[in-house]
N, C-alpha and C positions, 0 to 999 in steps of 0.2 A: 508313576503319577505327574510327580514333583517337578522330576529330571525332565520332562516332556514339556510342561509349562514352560520352565526356565530355556530349554531352545527353542521354543516361540519365540518368546518377549527377546531373546538375542536375535533370532533372525529378524523381528520386526526392527529393532535397533539399529541392524545394519541395514535395511532398507532406508528407514528416515535419515543417517547418516550420508547415505548414499547421495539425498535428495540437499544434505545441504553442500554438498562439493557443487551442484550446478546453480545455487543462490548468489554464487560469484556471479554469475552472467545475468542473473536475475535483473536489473537495474536497466543493462542495453536493450531489455525486449519488457521491459514492463508495461503492464496495461492495468487501467484504473477505469472500472464499470463506472458510469456516471449517470444508469441509469434510461432507462423507457430508451435504450438501443444504443445512448450513446457511449464513446469511448474517447479515453483519454492515452495515448501509447508514446513509448521515447522509441526512436529510432535513430541511431549513432546519437549525431549532432541534434534533432531533431525534436519538437514534441507536436506528436499528429491527433487531431482533435477528428473523431467520425462522427458524425450524426446523423440518425437515417433523413433519404431524399434529401440531400446535401454534399457537396463535393466535399473533398479531402481538404481540409485547412492543416497549413503547416508553419508551426515555427521556429525558428531558427535562433542560434546562439547570441545574432547582432540583433534580435527582431525585427529582421524580417520574415512579413506573411507573406503566405504564398494559400490560394485558395482556385482548386481545381485545377492544381499548376501554377494558373495566372499571377504573377506578381500585385501584390497589394501595393498601391502609394501611399504612405504614411506619414504624417507630420512627424516632429521632431518626438515630441511630449507623445505620440501613439507609439511610436519604437522604444519609447521608453518603458511605456506600460506591459508592450508586449517581450522585450527581454525580462520583466519585470516574472509577467506571467509562465516565460520561460521556467526562470531559477525556481519558480515556486511549483510548478508542474513536476520539475527532476525530484524537488521535497518532497509531496506527496507520493512520489512514487517510492523514493528511496525510503521513505516511512514505511508504507505500505510493504516491503522487502522486507525492511526492519522487523515488521509486526510477523510476519512470516517465519523468520529465522528466528527469533524469540521463542513462536510456538513449537515450530520444530524440536530447538532446543531443549524447551519445558516437557516435551512428550518422551525423547531422548532417554534425558535424565530420568523421568519419572519411570521409564520403563527399566530402565538400569535400576533403580534405586531398589521397584518393586521387586525386580528378580533377585537383587540384595538381600532384600528383607524375607523374603519367602526363602531361600536357602539359611537365612540364620534366624528363623523363625520370628523375626520382629516387623513384623508386617503395619504395627498402629505407627512407628515411627516416619514411613515414607506421607502419609496425610501433610503434616505442618511444612516440610520441606517442598512438599506441591505448592503449597498454598504459598509460601514464600516465594518461591519461583514463578508463581503467577502473576504475582503483582510486576513481573519484568515485562511479561507482556502486555499487561493493563498500562504501563505507564508506556511504552513502545504506542500500543495503542492511542493512549492521549497524545502524546506528539503527532500521531496521523491525523488524527481529530482536530488538532491546532492549525496545523498545516492546509488541511483540508478547509478550513473557514478564512485562511489569508488568501490561499489561491481566489475563493470565489468571491471575495473583497476586489481581488483585481481584478478579477472577470466582469464585474459590474461595473465597475471605471472604463473600463476597456470599453463593455459593449456601448454606456453612453458617450464614449469620446468617437467611436469606431462602429460607422452604422454594417460595415462590413461583417463586422464579427457578430452581431445580435446573435445569429440562428445559431452559433458556437458556443454560447453564453447560456449552456444549462445546466449548471452546477447551482444548485437552488441556495440562497442567499443564508436558509436555516439548517443547512448540510453538517456542520462542525456543532449545532447544537445537539441534532438528531444522531448525530454520532455519538456524540459525549452522553447523551442519552442512551443507546443501545450499551454504552459501557455500565453503567448503572444499572441495567435490566439483566447484566448478563449473572448467569448463577455464579453461585460462592464456592470458588475451589475447596 
């Protein structure tokens, strides 16, 4: 029975590690659910914002905004805000990928530790190591929450200066606070 459990755990670790190989491309195609059907996606060199009942908004690296394929005229100040939004949206996506990678690393490490401990009859040592590694996931999540708060602030400033962007300002101002609250409500590992 012990051998059967060990084999199952090793197969599970293989599946998790296979997912890690795809993580290198994850940022290029990352999508962030903004709630109420709205999404923020990365597409090569653009940030795409999809909101129900609105045409797609696209921001490129230069801060150019296109809505439904049509270029939107902007002032230099608006373009600078769009560039900042672009960079911050990429940071939110990168932070989300980092949380996922940290979670996969925790899961694969914990599975390996459980298999090793079971083989050696020392299952009590796994819990302490898992708690330690879970802090890495929480730290990555804290970084994500901070990045989300920064993006929400830029989004609000952009919506105040660029009326065409208002329908795409869907991140709630208190999103970072809710994100951090979610971290404090997570069960202890």
